[in-house]
All heavy atoms as an XYZ file, in Angstrom:
926
protein
N     -17.384     -5.174    -11.888
C     -17.184     -4.491    -10.625
C     -18.126     -3.300    -10.547
O     -18.339     -2.597    -11.514
C     -15.723     -4.033    -10.516
C     -15.440     -3.283     -9.235
S     -13.718     -2.804     -9.032
C     -12.996     -4.396     -8.733
N     -18.670     -3.088     -9.362
C     -19.595     -1.981     -9.176
C     -18.871     -0.654     -9.339
O     -17.696     -0.513     -9.006
C     -20.210     -2.042     -7.779
C     -21.112     -3.225     -7.572
C     -21.646     -3.206     -6.156
C     -22.514     -4.414     -5.907
N     -22.995     -4.465     -4.528
N     -19.602      0.319     -9.827
C     -19.021      1.645    -10.086
C     -18.482      2.293     -8.805
O     -17.422      2.914     -8.820
C     -20.086      2.538    -10.737
C     -19.529      3.658    -11.553
C     -18.581      3.209    -12.664
O     -18.823      2.197    -13.334
O     -17.574      3.900    -12.849
N     -19.192      2.113     -7.670
C     -18.715      2.713     -6.417
C     -17.419      2.057     -5.943
O     -16.570      2.708     -5.340
C     -19.779      2.688     -5.309
C     -20.240      1.302     -4.893
C     -21.482      0.808     -5.623
O     -21.902      1.404     -6.618
O     -22.044     -0.200     -5.183
N     -17.241      0.758     -6.225
C     -15.980      0.093     -5.869
C     -14.832      0.630     -6.696
O     -13.731      0.832     -6.183
C     -16.092     -1.423     -6.065
C     -16.993     -2.067     -5.028
O     -17.400     -1.440     -4.058
N     -17.319     -3.312     -5.245
N     -15.074      0.875     -7.987
C     -14.040      1.442     -8.848
C     -13.612      2.809     -8.326
O     -12.435      3.133     -8.300
C     -14.553      1.588    -10.287
C     -14.646      0.303    -11.036
C     -15.107      0.579    -12.456
C     -15.293     -0.682    -13.238
N     -15.755     -0.419    -14.604
N     -14.595      3.588     -7.885
C     -14.304      4.926     -7.371
C     -13.466      4.840     -6.096
O     -12.494      5.567     -5.938
C     -15.605      5.681     -7.109
C     -15.408      7.129     -6.701
C     -16.759      7.828     -6.605
C     -16.648      9.305     -6.466
N     -16.181      9.819     -5.219
N     -13.833      3.923     -5.203
C     -13.076      3.767     -3.963
C     -11.640      3.342     -4.246
O     -10.699      3.862     -3.647
C     -13.749      2.731     -3.058
C     -15.031      3.213     -2.432
C     -15.735      2.123     -1.627
O     -15.091      1.115     -1.277
O     -16.932      2.283     -1.367
N     -11.470      2.399     -5.160
C     -10.135      1.927     -5.495
C      -9.306      3.054     -6.093
O      -8.156      3.266     -5.710
C     -10.198      0.706     -6.436
C     -10.737     -0.497     -5.659
C      -8.828      0.400     -7.040
C     -11.057     -1.699     -6.517
N      -9.901      3.793     -7.012
C      -9.153      4.883     -7.641
C      -8.754      5.941     -6.610
O      -7.618      6.431     -6.626
C      -9.966      5.515     -8.777
O     -11.129      6.151     -8.294
N      -9.655      6.258     -5.698
C      -9.342      7.249     -4.665
C      -8.227      6.757     -3.743
O      -7.357      7.525     -3.350
C     -10.595      7.571     -3.845
C     -11.612      8.389     -4.617
C     -12.943      8.555     -3.889
O     -13.132      7.935     -2.811
O     -13.793      9.290     -4.414
N      -8.259      5.469     -3.413
C      -7.232      4.912     -2.537
C      -5.877      4.862     -3.234
O      -4.849      5.126     -2.621
C      -7.637      3.520     -2.042
C      -8.849      3.538     -1.112
S      -8.650      4.620      0.326
C      -7.452      3.700      1.269
N      -5.866      4.546     -4.533
C      -4.599      4.546     -5.266
C      -3.959      5.931     -5.218
O      -2.763      6.072     -4.973
C      -4.810      4.101     -6.714
C      -5.068      2.619     -6.933
C      -5.451      2.355     -8.391
C      -3.873      1.772     -6.526
N      -4.772      6.940     -5.425
C      -4.262      8.309     -5.391
C      -3.814      8.690     -3.981
O      -2.751      9.291     -3.788
C      -5.327      9.273     -5.889
C      -4.839     10.686     -6.064
C      -5.895     11.542     -6.727
C      -5.376     12.907     -7.073
N      -6.369     13.701     -7.809
N      -4.608      8.307     -2.996
C      -4.295      8.626     -1.600
C      -2.952      8.014     -1.201
O      -2.101      8.694     -0.614
C      -5.393      8.093     -0.681
C      -5.075      8.213      0.793
C      -6.123      7.543      1.643
C      -5.655      7.484      3.085
N      -6.560      6.714      3.921
N      -2.757      6.738     -1.516
C      -1.512      6.077     -1.133
C      -0.314      6.614     -1.900
O       0.786      6.694     -1.366
C      -1.622      4.555     -1.273
C      -2.312      3.933     -0.084
C      -3.649      3.574     -0.124
C      -1.613      3.727      1.104
C      -4.282      3.018      0.972
C      -2.236      3.180      2.211
C      -3.566      2.825      2.145
O      -4.187      2.282      3.234
N      -0.510      6.993     -3.149
C       0.594      7.598     -3.901
C       1.035      8.887     -3.209
O       2.216      9.118     -2.959
C       0.187      7.890     -5.353
C       1.309      8.605     -6.118
C       0.967      8.840     -7.565
N      -0.218      9.632     -7.794
C      -0.278     10.962     -7.714
N       0.797     11.655     -7.374
N      -1.398     11.603     -7.962
N       0.054      9.708     -2.865
C       0.368     10.988     -2.226
C       0.928     10.786     -0.815
O       1.816     11.520     -0.391
C      -0.867     11.876     -2.202
C      -1.218     12.386     -3.586
C      -2.374     13.347     -3.553
C      -2.576     13.935     -4.938
N      -3.428     15.100     -4.919
N       0.410      9.800     -0.105
C       0.866      9.525      1.251
C       2.347      9.132      1.242
O       3.072      9.407      2.196
C       0.018      8.397      1.865
C       0.129      8.293      3.342
S      -1.216      7.333      4.087
C      -0.921      5.725      3.446
N       2.789      8.525      0.152
C       4.188      8.137      0.019
C       5.031      9.206     -0.660
O       6.200      8.990     -0.966
C       4.291      6.818     -0.760
C       3.932      5.636      0.099
O       4.757      5.166      0.869
N       2.699      5.159     -0.012
N       4.416     10.355     -0.915
C       5.100     11.488     -1.542
C       5.691     11.154     -2.910
O       6.795     11.592     -3.245
C       6.198     12.052     -0.618
C       5.627     12.610      0.656
O       4.659     13.362      0.628
N       6.183     12.215      1.774
N       4.944     10.378     -3.686
C       5.359     10.039     -5.044
C       4.594     10.881     -6.049
O       3.383     11.068     -5.911
C       5.085      8.571     -5.365
C       5.943      7.577     -4.638
C       5.378      6.440     -4.077
C       7.317      7.738     -4.537
C       6.163      5.503     -3.431
C       8.104      6.807     -3.885
C       7.513      5.685     -3.336
O       8.292      4.759     -2.699
N       5.295     11.333     -7.055
C       4.624     11.950     -8.194
C       4.172     10.813     -9.109
O       4.606      9.657     -8.953
C       5.588     12.870     -8.947
O       6.597     12.096     -9.587
N       3.345     11.128    -10.085
C       2.920     10.125    -11.061
C       4.152      9.599    -11.793
O       4.305      8.387    -12.000
C       1.872     10.709    -12.031
C       1.630      9.777    -13.211
C       0.567     10.978    -11.282
N       5.045     10.496    -12.138
C       6.275     10.100    -12.839
C       7.109      9.145    -11.990
O       7.675      8.178    -12.507
C       7.087     11.336    -13.220
C       8.284     11.032    -14.072
C       8.965     12.298    -14.544
C      10.104     11.926    -15.465
N      10.277     12.804    -16.564
N       7.188      9.398    -10.674
C       7.915      8.504     -9.770
C       7.346      7.090     -9.838
O       8.089      6.109     -9.914
C       7.824      8.982     -8.309
C       8.538     10.280     -8.034
O       9.493     10.616     -8.762
O       8.123     10.973     -7.076
N       6.027      6.990     -9.789
C       5.374      5.679     -9.785
C       5.604      4.963    -11.111
O       5.895      3.755    -11.134
C       3.865      5.799     -9.461
C       3.168      4.449     -9.576
C       3.677      6.383     -8.063
N       5.508      5.678    -12.203
C       5.762      5.086    -13.514
C       7.189      4.527    -13.557
O       7.414      3.404    -14.031
C       5.516      6.116    -14.639
C       6.054      5.625    -15.966
C       4.026      6.423    -14.747
N       8.138      5.266    -13.024
C       9.533      4.808    -12.986
C       9.682      3.576    -12.106
O      10.361      2.607    -12.478
C      10.459      5.940    -12.487
O      10.337      7.052    -13.364
C      11.905      5.489    -12.407
N       9.049      3.578    -10.936
C       9.128      2.430    -10.035
C       8.476      1.193    -10.654
O       8.970      0.073    -10.471
C       8.480      2.775     -8.690
C       9.259      3.786     -7.849
C       8.398      4.327     -6.712
C      10.538      3.168     -7.315
N       7.392      1.384    -11.384
C       6.766      0.259    -12.088
C       7.695     -0.272    -13.173
O       7.814     -1.490    -13.364
C       5.417      0.672    -12.676
C       4.271      0.834    -11.677
C       3.067      1.478    -12.350
C       3.891     -0.508    -11.058
N       8.370      0.626    -13.873
C       9.308      0.205    -14.918
C      10.430     -0.651    -14.331
O      10.874     -1.609    -14.960
C       9.896      1.422    -15.634
C       8.912      2.096    -16.557
C       9.453      3.385    -17.161
O      10.507      3.881    -16.773
N       8.713      3.923    -18.118
N      10.860     -0.319    -13.124
C      11.896     -1.105    -12.459
C      11.418     -2.526    -12.182
O      12.225     -3.425    -11.972
C      12.335     -0.418    -11.163
C      13.111      0.861    -11.400
C      13.402      1.637    -10.131
O      13.077      1.154     -9.019
O      13.958      2.747    -10.249
N      10.114     -2.716    -12.165
C       9.517     -4.039    -11.973
C       9.087     -4.645    -13.311
O       8.279     -5.563    -13.357
C       8.317     -3.938    -11.027
C       8.696     -3.483     -9.628
C       7.459     -3.345     -8.767
C       7.817     -2.951     -7.362
N       8.636     -3.910     -6.653
N       9.592     -4.066    -14.394
C       9.269     -4.506    -15.768
C       7.788     -4.359    -16.102
O       7.226     -5.152    -16.843
C       9.728     -5.953    -15.989
O      11.124     -6.038    -15.842
N       7.170     -3.353    -15.528
C       5.774     -3.024    -15.824
C       5.766     -1.632    -16.451
O       6.070     -0.652    -15.774
C       4.922     -3.061    -14.554
C       4.846     -4.432    -13.872
C       4.263     -4.302    -12.474
C       4.021     -5.399    -14.705
N       5.453     -1.581    -17.708
C       5.571     -0.330    -18.457
C       4.191      0.277    -18.700
O       3.348     -0.322    -19.370
C       6.310     -0.583    -19.770
C       7.697     -1.132    -19.508
C       7.934     -2.495    -19.498
C       8.741     -0.266    -19.195
C       9.201     -2.993    -19.218
C      10.009     -0.756    -18.912
C      10.226     -2.125    -18.924
O      11.473     -2.607    -18.633
N       3.980      1.447    -18.096
C       2.724      2.174    -18.269
C       3.048      3.643    -18.498
O       4.085      4.134    -18.069
C       1.777      2.030    -17.045
C       1.395      0.577    -16.806
C       2.390      2.617    -15.790
N       2.142      4.321    -19.142
C       2.291      5.757    -19.366
C       1.713      6.513    -18.169
O       0.866      5.992    -17.446
C       1.557      6.158    -20.638
N       2.181      7.729    -17.989
C       1.630      8.572    -16.919
C       0.121      8.712    -17.089
O      -0.626      8.700    -16.107
C       2.314      9.938    -16.910
C       3.756      9.887    -16.468
C       4.436     11.243    -16.474
O       3.745     12.273    -16.327
O       5.671     11.276    -16.613
N      -0.310      8.837    -18.313
C      -1.744      8.969    -18.621
C      -2.526      7.764    -18.090
O      -3.637      7.907    -17.588
C      -1.913      9.100    -20.135
C      -3.319      9.283    -20.600
C      -3.339      9.451    -22.115
C      -4.762      9.515    -22.627
N      -4.824      9.667    -24.069
N      -1.916      6.598    -18.173
C      -2.568      5.379    -17.675
C      -2.766      5.453    -16.172
O      -3.836      5.130    -15.655
C      -1.728      4.142    -18.047
O      -1.560      4.106    -19.458
C      -2.386      2.859    -17.576
N      -1.727      5.905    -15.454
C      -1.825      6.030    -14.005
C      -2.909      7.035    -13.622
O      -3.690      6.793    -12.694
C      -0.471      6.432    -13.410
C      -0.363      6.391    -11.894
C      -0.583      5.000    -11.347
C       0.987      6.908    -11.458
N      -2.974      8.137    -14.350
C      -4.050      9.111    -14.107
C      -5.417      8.460    -14.334
O      -6.376      8.738    -13.605
C      -3.897     10.345    -15.001
C      -2.829     11.312    -14.545
C      -1.733     11.595    -15.349
C      -2.928     11.973    -13.318
C      -0.742     12.492    -14.947
C      -1.948     12.866    -12.901
C      -0.864     13.119    -13.724
O       0.095     14.008    -13.304
N      -5.506      7.605    -15.326
C      -6.756      6.894    -15.598
C      -7.157      5.992    -14.443
O      -8.321      5.918    -14.075
N      -6.167      5.313    -13.843
C      -6.461      4.466    -12.683
C      -6.936      5.300    -11.511
O      -7.860      4.922    -10.797
C      -5.223      3.682    -12.249
C      -4.703      2.723    -13.267
C      -5.387      2.153    -14.312
C      -3.378      2.227    -13.355
N      -4.559      1.333    -15.024
C      -3.320      1.359    -14.461
C      -2.223      2.425    -12.608
C      -2.162      0.682    -14.826
C      -1.073      1.762    -12.973
C      -1.045      0.893    -14.072
N      -6.299      6.446    -11.306
C      -6.642      7.292    -10.163
C      -7.951      8.048    -10.359
O      -8.530      8.525     -9.396
C      -5.498      8.269     -9.870
C      -4.264      7.578     -9.326
C      -3.171      8.539     -8.933
O      -3.323      9.761     -9.151
O      -2.135      8.069     -8.403
N      -8.404      8.150    -11.578
C      -9.684      8.824    -11.824
C     -10.829      7.827    -11.914
O     -11.993      8.221    -11.967
C      -9.614      9.634    -13.124
O      -9.526      8.761    -14.240
N     -10.504      6.536    -11.947
C     -11.535      5.508    -12.014
C     -11.979      5.173    -13.426
O     -12.899      4.382    -13.612
N     -11.329      5.752    -14.415
C     -11.701      5.465    -15.808
C     -11.270      4.066    -16.211
O     -11.940      3.403    -16.989
C     -11.097      6.503    -16.749
C     -11.720      7.868    -16.580
C     -11.136      8.884    -17.524
C     -11.854     10.214    -17.275
N     -11.113     11.348    -17.741
N     -10.141      3.629    -15.703
C      -9.637      2.279    -15.950
C      -9.051      1.744    -14.661
O      -8.971      2.482    -13.666
C      -8.536      2.265    -17.045
O      -7.447      3.072    -16.595
C      -9.061      2.779    -18.370
N      -8.653      0.480    -14.677
C      -8.025     -0.109    -13.498
C      -6.803     -0.914    -13.918
O      -6.772     -1.477    -15.015
C      -9.005     -1.015    -12.761
C     -10.119     -0.223    -12.105
C     -10.853     -1.057    -11.092
O     -11.249     -2.160    -11.381
N     -11.023     -0.505     -9.913
N      -5.822     -0.996    -13.021
C      -4.642     -1.795    -13.342
C      -4.984     -3.284    -13.336
O      -5.933     -3.700    -12.654
C      -3.671     -1.455    -12.203
C      -4.536     -1.024    -11.067
C      -5.732     -0.375    -11.696
N      -4.213     -4.071    -14.086
C      -4.408     -5.513    -13.995
C      -3.898     -5.974    -12.637
O      -3.277     -5.208    -11.888
C      -3.722     -6.247    -15.162
C      -2.216     -6.073    -15.161
O      -1.574     -5.954    -14.123
N      -1.637     -6.059    -16.348
N      -4.131     -7.224    -12.306
C      -3.817     -7.711    -10.956
C      -2.326     -7.640    -10.657
O      -1.924     -7.276     -9.549
C      -4.380     -9.132    -10.728
C      -4.369     -9.503     -9.246
C      -3.658    -10.161    -11.561
C      -5.377     -8.745     -8.429
N      -1.476     -7.964    -11.629
C      -0.030     -7.905    -11.423
C       0.410     -6.475    -11.098
O       1.175     -6.238    -10.165
C       0.708     -8.404    -12.668
C       2.211     -8.364    -12.537
C       2.939     -8.792    -13.802
O       2.313     -8.924    -14.867
O       4.160     -8.979    -13.699
N      -0.109     -5.529    -11.838
C       0.248     -4.128    -11.620
C      -0.341     -3.618    -10.310
O       0.304     -2.870     -9.580
C      -0.225     -3.259    -12.801
O       0.301     -3.822    -14.004
C       0.239     -1.832    -12.662
N      -1.548     -4.061     -9.995
C      -2.177     -3.662     -8.730
C      -1.310     -4.085     -7.546
O      -1.032     -3.290     -6.647
C      -3.578     -4.274     -8.612
C      -4.253     -3.958     -7.312
C      -4.824     -2.713     -7.090
C      -4.309     -4.899     -6.302
C      -5.438     -2.414     -5.886
C      -4.912     -4.612     -5.095
C      -5.489     -3.373     -4.886
N      -0.840     -5.322     -7.557
C      -0.009     -5.787     -6.449
C       1.355     -5.100     -6.444
O       1.921     -4.855     -5.381
C       0.121     -7.308     -6.443
C      -1.115     -7.974     -5.898
C      -1.859     -8.823     -6.694
C      -1.550     -7.738     -4.606
C      -3.009     -9.427     -6.200
C      -2.696     -8.327     -4.099
C      -3.438     -9.184     -4.900
N       1.871     -4.763     -7.605
C       3.116     -3.992     -7.669
C       2.900     -2.614     -7.046
O       3.762     -2.115     -6.311
C       3.605     -3.870     -9.109
N       1.760     -2.001     -7.329
C       1.441     -0.701     -6.727
C       1.333     -0.829     -5.209
O       1.827      0.035     -4.466
C       0.142     -0.138     -7.309
C       0.211      0.350     -8.746
C      -1.183      0.607     -9.299
C       1.070      1.598     -8.862
N       0.713     -1.896     -4.746
C       0.608     -2.111     -3.299
C       1.997     -2.210     -2.674
O       2.247     -1.643     -1.608
C      -0.198     -3.368     -2.995
S      -1.971     -3.185     -3.290
N       2.903     -2.894     -3.346
C       4.272     -3.002     -2.844
C       4.957     -1.636     -2.847
O       5.586     -1.249     -1.860
C       5.054     -3.983     -3.716
C       6.446     -4.275     -3.202
C       7.162     -5.280     -4.076
O       6.525     -6.246     -4.545
O       8.369     -5.083     -4.299
N       4.814     -0.907     -3.924
C       5.420      0.427     -4.034
C       4.872      1.360     -2.955
O       5.605      2.126     -2.343
C       5.168      1.013     -5.439
C       6.027      0.256     -6.475
C       5.452      2.509     -5.488
C       5.633      0.528     -7.918
N       3.555      1.268     -2.704
C       2.913      2.145     -1.736
C       2.996      1.614     -0.303
O       2.404      2.170      0.617
C       1.450      2.365     -2.104
C       1.236      3.065     -3.427
C       0.038      2.894     -4.124
C       2.186      3.889     -4.000
C      -0.188      3.536     -5.338
C       1.978      4.521     -5.206
C       0.784      4.343     -5.872
O       0.558      4.972     -7.073
N       3.709      0.486     -0.136
C       3.899     -0.120      1.190
C       2.573     -0.535      1.828
O       2.351     -0.340      3.021
C       4.684      0.816      2.100
C       6.044      1.186      1.564
C       6.722      2.224      2.433
C       8.004      2.709      1.827
N       7.847      3.847      0.946
N       1.706     -1.111      1.023
C       0.420     -1.611      1.501
C       0.587     -3.104      1.738
O       0.725     -3.880      0.795
C      -0.709     -1.358      0.472
C      -0.875      0.141      0.226
C      -2.010     -1.983      0.945
C      -1.782      0.476     -0.937
N       0.595     -3.511      3.006
C       0.783     -4.923      3.334
C      -0.518     -5.714      3.261
O      -0.497     -6.902      2.994
C       1.380     -5.064      4.735
C       2.795     -4.519      4.810
O       3.539     -4.659      3.817
O       3.158     -3.959      5.849
N      -1.619     -5.074      3.539
C      -2.915     -5.753      3.542
C      -3.849     -5.013      2.583
O      -4.576     -4.116      2.973
C      -3.487     -5.768      4.960
C      -4.802     -6.508      5.076
O      -5.342     -6.975      4.047
O      -5.310     -6.607      6.206
N      -3.825     -5.423      1.329
C      -4.619     -4.745      0.299
C      -6.109     -4.823      0.591
O      -6.839     -3.871      0.341
C      -4.314     -5.325     -1.078
N      -6.567     -5.937      1.122
C      -7.997     -6.071      1.402
C      -8.457     -5.001      2.397
O      -9.463     -4.344      2.180
C      -8.315     -7.483      1.926
C      -8.074     -8.570      0.899
S      -9.084     -8.410     -0.589
C     -10.647     -8.985      0.021
N      -7.728     -4.835      3.468
C      -8.086     -3.808      4.448
C      -7.906     -2.412      3.878
O      -8.756     -1.547      4.041
C      -7.222     -3.924      5.705
O      -7.621     -4.988      6.485
N      -6.784     -2.202      3.217
C      -6.469     -0.869      2.701
C      -7.523     -0.380      1.727
O      -7.805      0.810      1.668
C      -5.101     -0.882      2.030
N      -8.097     -1.298      0.964
C      -9.089     -0.904     -0.027
C     -10.517     -1.185      0.428
O     -11.444     -1.177     -0.367
C      -8.775     -1.564     -1.377
C      -7.552     -0.973     -2.007
C      -6.304     -1.481     -1.732
C      -7.651      0.127     -2.843
C      -5.152     -0.917     -2.280
C      -6.512      0.700     -3.397
C      -5.259      0.176     -3.117
N     -10.684     -1.406      1.744
C     -12.018     -1.461      2.337
C     -12.807     -2.730      2.106
O     -14.028     -2.722      2.192
N     -12.146     -3.851      1.870
C     -12.884     -5.073      1.578
C     -13.088     -5.999      2.754
O     -13.663     -7.046      2.612
C     -12.207     -5.836      0.429
C     -12.539     -5.205     -0.892
C     -11.687     -4.277     -1.464
C     -13.727     -5.500     -1.542
C     -11.995     -3.670     -2.660
C     -14.042     -4.899     -2.740
C     -13.173     -3.985     -3.295
O     -13.491     -3.382     -4.474
N     -12.650     -5.635      3.934
C     -12.948     -6.484      5.085
C     -13.572     -5.679      6.219
O     -13.570     -6.096      7.348
C     -11.715     -7.257      5.547
C     -10.639     -6.371      6.117
O     -10.771     -5.162      6.160
N      -9.568     -6.974      6.559
N     -14.069     -4.527      5.884
C     -14.792     -3.728      6.859
C     -13.913     -2.980      7.848
O     -14.405     -2.224      8.656
N     -12.609     -3.170      7.771
C     -11.720     -2.513      8.719
C     -11.133     -1.236      8.164
O     -11.224     -0.953      6.982
N     -10.545     -0.499      9.048
C      -9.822      0.704      8.644
C      -8.545      0.294      7.935
O      -7.942     -0.718      8.263
C      -9.455      1.531      9.878
C     -10.580      2.371     10.422
C     -10.881      3.553      9.535
O      -9.964      4.269      9.109
O     -12.064      3.752      9.257
N      -8.128      1.089      7.002
C      -6.852      0.835      6.341
C      -5.757      0.937      7.386
O      -5.777      1.810      8.250
C      -6.636      1.838      5.224
N      -4.820      0.033      7.330
C      -3.759     -0.033      8.320
C      -2.438      0.178      7.621
O      -2.030     -0.610      6.786
C      -3.790     -1.395      9.017
C      -2.831     -1.513     10.165
C      -3.113     -0.902     11.375
C      -1.665     -2.232     10.030
C      -2.229     -1.002     12.434
C      -0.776     -2.344     11.091
C      -1.066     -1.732     12.293
N      -1.771      1.261      7.936
C      -0.503      1.611      7.312
C       0.590      1.455      8.350
O       0.454      1.923      9.477
C      -0.558      3.051      6.796
C       0.711      3.497      6.140
C       1.046      3.058      4.863
C       1.586      4.354      6.785
C       2.219      3.465      4.256
C       2.753      4.767      6.187
C       3.064      4.318      4.917
O       4.224      4.717      4.319
N       1.659      0.776      7.967
C       2.770      0.573      8.881
C       4.032      1.146      8.238
O       4.298      0.914      7.065
C       2.935     -0.920      9.246
C       3.999     -1.114     10.293
C       3.151     -1.768      8.026
C       3.982     -2.503     10.921
N       4.756      1.918      9.005
C       5.956      2.563      8.480
C       7.119      1.567      8.451
O       7.066      0.515      9.098
C       6.362      3.766      9.345
O       6.748      3.285     10.648
C       5.223      4.775      9.478
N       8.176      1.931      7.747
C       9.377      1.091      7.712
C       9.973      0.960      9.107
O      10.451     -0.111      9.486
C      10.413      1.670      6.745
C      10.014      1.496      5.295
O       9.174      0.627      4.993
O      10.550      2.245      4.444
N       9.933      2.036      9.861
C      10.450      1.997     11.237
C       9.663      1.001     12.081
O      10.243      0.206     12.827
C      10.405      3.402     11.862
C      10.891      3.447     13.278
N      12.216      3.331     13.613
C      10.208      3.568     14.440
C      12.341      3.381     14.938
N      11.135      3.532     15.455
N       8.344      1.015     11.961
C       7.507      0.077     12.710
C       7.771     -1.367     12.282
O       7.788     -2.278     13.116
C       6.034      0.432     12.531
C       5.666      1.733     13.214
C       4.324      2.297     12.767
O       3.918      2.065     11.604
O       3.681      2.978     13.592
N       8.005     -1.581     10.993
C       8.359     -2.927     10.512
C       9.652     -3.397     11.155
O       9.772     -4.555     11.559
C       8.515     -2.931      8.989
C       7.214     -2.868      8.239
C       7.485     -2.869      6.746
C       6.233     -2.566      5.973
N       6.476     -2.476      4.525
N      10.629     -2.488     11.246
C      11.904     -2.851     11.855
C      11.726     -3.189     13.334
O      12.336     -4.133     13.841
C      12.929     -1.726     11.685
C      14.287     -2.057     12.235
C      14.933     -3.299     11.622
O      14.632     -3.653     10.462
O      15.746     -3.925     12.325
N      10.882     -2.456     14.040
C      10.606     -2.756     15.451
C       9.998     -4.155     15.572
O      10.399     -4.947     16.429
C       9.670     -1.691     16.064
C      10.416     -0.367     16.203
C       9.126     -2.160     17.412
C       9.524      0.807     16.571
N       9.066     -4.465     14.711
C       8.431     -5.791     14.735
C       9.465     -6.881     14.442
O       9.504     -7.919     15.117
C       7.256     -5.852     13.741
C       6.115     -4.955     14.231
C       6.774     -7.291     13.545
C       5.047     -4.681     13.197
N      10.310     -6.652     13.441
C      11.346     -7.637     13.108
C      12.290     -7.870     14.282
O      12.644     -9.014     14.584
C      12.126     -7.207     11.865
C      11.331     -7.384     10.598
O      10.467     -8.257     10.511
N      11.611     -6.569      9.601
N      12.689     -6.787     14.938
C      13.584     -6.923     16.091
C      12.870     -7.612     17.250
O      13.463     -8.437     17.956
C      14.123     -5.557     16.517
C      15.067     -4.923     15.524
C      16.312     -5.764     15.289
O      16.837     -6.411     16.182
N      16.783     -5.756     14.054
N      11.608     -7.302     17.456
C      10.822     -7.948     18.507
C      10.773     -9.458     18.263
O      10.982    -10.252     19.176
C       9.404     -7.355     18.527
C       8.484     -7.977     19.552
C       8.504     -7.536     20.874
C       7.591     -8.985     19.204
C       7.656     -8.083     21.819
C       6.741     -9.540     20.141
C       6.771     -9.097     21.453
O       5.942     -9.639     22.389
N      10.530     -9.851     17.033
C      10.473    -11.274     16.693
C      11.835    -11.944     16.839
O      11.917    -13.122     17.166
C       9.966    -11.452     15.265
C       8.502    -11.122     15.123
C       8.045    -11.235     13.697
N       6.616    -10.958     13.591
C       6.007    -10.757     12.443
N       6.664    -10.804     11.293
N       4.713    -10.513     12.422
N      12.882    -11.208     16.594
C      14.237    -11.754     16.632
C      14.705    -12.052     18.058
O      15.438    -12.996     18.304
C      15.185    -10.759     15.968
C      16.573    -11.251     15.804
C      17.357    -10.278     14.956
N      18.760    -10.634     14.985
C      19.736     -9.813     14.723
N      19.474     -8.561     14.400
N      20.969    -10.211     14.771
N      14.285    -11.228     19.002
C      14.755    -11.352     20.383
C      13.609    -11.745     21.323
O      13.102    -10.942     22.099
C      15.383    -10.033     20.844
C      16.589     -9.635     20.033
C      16.514     -8.623     19.090
C      17.804    -10.294     20.212
C      17.629     -8.271     18.336
C      18.922     -9.942     19.470
C      18.824     -8.929     18.525
O      19.918     -8.581     17.791
N      13.253    -13.024     21.270
C      12.142    -13.514     22.092
C      12.388    -13.329     23.584
O      11.446    -13.169     24.348
C      11.879    -14.987     21.794
C      11.259    -15.201     20.428
C      10.899    -16.650     20.194
O      10.479    -17.331     21.147
O      11.022    -17.086     19.039
N      13.637    -13.317     23.979
C      13.979    -13.184     25.392
C      13.442    -11.872     25.988
O      13.163    -11.782     27.173
C      15.509    -13.313     25.598
C      15.820    -13.501     27.071
C      16.236    -12.135     25.011
C      17.252    -13.959     27.330
N      13.265    -10.862     25.149
C      12.796     -9.559     25.629
C      11.280     -9.366     25.532
O      10.770     -8.318     25.921
C      13.486     -8.431     24.854
C      14.974     -8.403     25.044
C      15.821     -8.555     23.965
C      15.536     -8.222     26.303
C      17.203     -8.535     24.119
C      16.914     -8.201     26.476
C      17.749     -8.361     25.382
N      10.552    -10.343     25.023
C       9.109    -10.177     24.829
C       8.378     -9.792     26.107
O       7.541     -8.885     26.094
C       8.498    -11.447     24.243
C       8.827    -11.646     22.795
N       8.213    -12.597     22.033
C       9.689    -11.013     21.965
C       8.688    -12.555     20.801
N       9.603    -11.607     20.748
N       8.671    -10.478     27.197
C       7.970    -10.194     28.452
C       8.222     -8.754     28.887
O       7.285     -8.026     29.254
C       8.397    -11.190     29.558
C       7.808    -10.780     30.907
C       7.946    -12.600     29.190
N       9.461     -8.309     28.815
C       9.800     -6.947     29.240
C       9.131     -5.905     28.322
O       8.583     -4.910     28.802
C      11.309     -6.746     29.238
N       9.173     -6.154     27.029
C       8.563     -5.205     26.078
C       7.059     -5.167     26.254
O       6.451     -4.094     26.269
C       8.963     -5.569     24.622
C      10.467     -5.334     24.428
C       8.144     -4.774     23.612
C      11.030     -5.936     23.150
N       6.446     -6.340     26.420
C       5.000     -6.391     26.639
C       4.612     -5.631     27.913
O       3.629     -4.905     27.938
C       4.509     -7.836     26.725
C       4.585     -8.568     25.396
O       4.814     -7.906     24.352
O       4.401     -9.803     25.390
N       5.420     -5.784     28.951
C       5.148     -5.074     30.207
C       5.305     -3.566     29.991
O       4.463     -2.777     30.436
C       6.083     -5.557     31.297
C       5.771     -4.963     32.659
C       6.289     -5.851     33.758
C       5.938     -5.315     35.117
N       4.623     -5.694     35.548
N       6.359     -3.169     29.315
C       6.588     -1.748     29.028
C       5.417     -1.143     28.258
O       5.000     -0.012     28.533
C       7.882     -1.585     28.217
C       8.219     -0.169     27.772
C       8.603      0.679     28.969
C       9.345     -0.195     26.744
N       4.875     -1.891     27.315
C       3.766     -1.405     26.494
C       2.391     -1.696     27.115
O       1.367     -1.401     26.510
C       3.849     -2.022     25.086
C       5.107     -1.667     24.295
C       5.138     -2.445     22.991
C       5.166     -0.181     24.030
N       2.388     -2.281     28.295
C       1.168     -2.606     29.010
C       0.272     -3.534     28.183
O      -0.936     -3.312     28.027
C       0.414     -1.334     29.413
C      -0.599     -1.603     30.506
O      -0.402     -2.546     31.292
O      -1.602     -0.856     30.559
N       0.894     -4.587     27.653
C       0.154     -5.574     26.859
C      -0.092     -6.830     27.673
O       0.684     -7.234     28.456
C       0.941     -5.955     25.603
C       1.224     -4.803     24.644
C       2.118     -5.278     23.508
C      -0.068     -4.268     24.057
């Protein structure tokens, strides 16, 4: 992997951790709940670009950080990172659940 890609990934890992208001210790605990055991020092290494998580841990981090589209979030499809809140997910779920209201909601949102 190119050095600049490692730097981007490490910066994004740190950004998403902070965006979710997690300390390094919080993330280590959340990973442990997924049976992934890492030291705080290891997480700092990932965020500094010295090392990188394996693929299983990377996807666990994406889940913890609420990253639904890792490719976009980490800049691999040319798009802006797209972050969706839990509230927005619930709105989408309810929208999908009640098809009868789609026309009214679309009109309200001028879609």
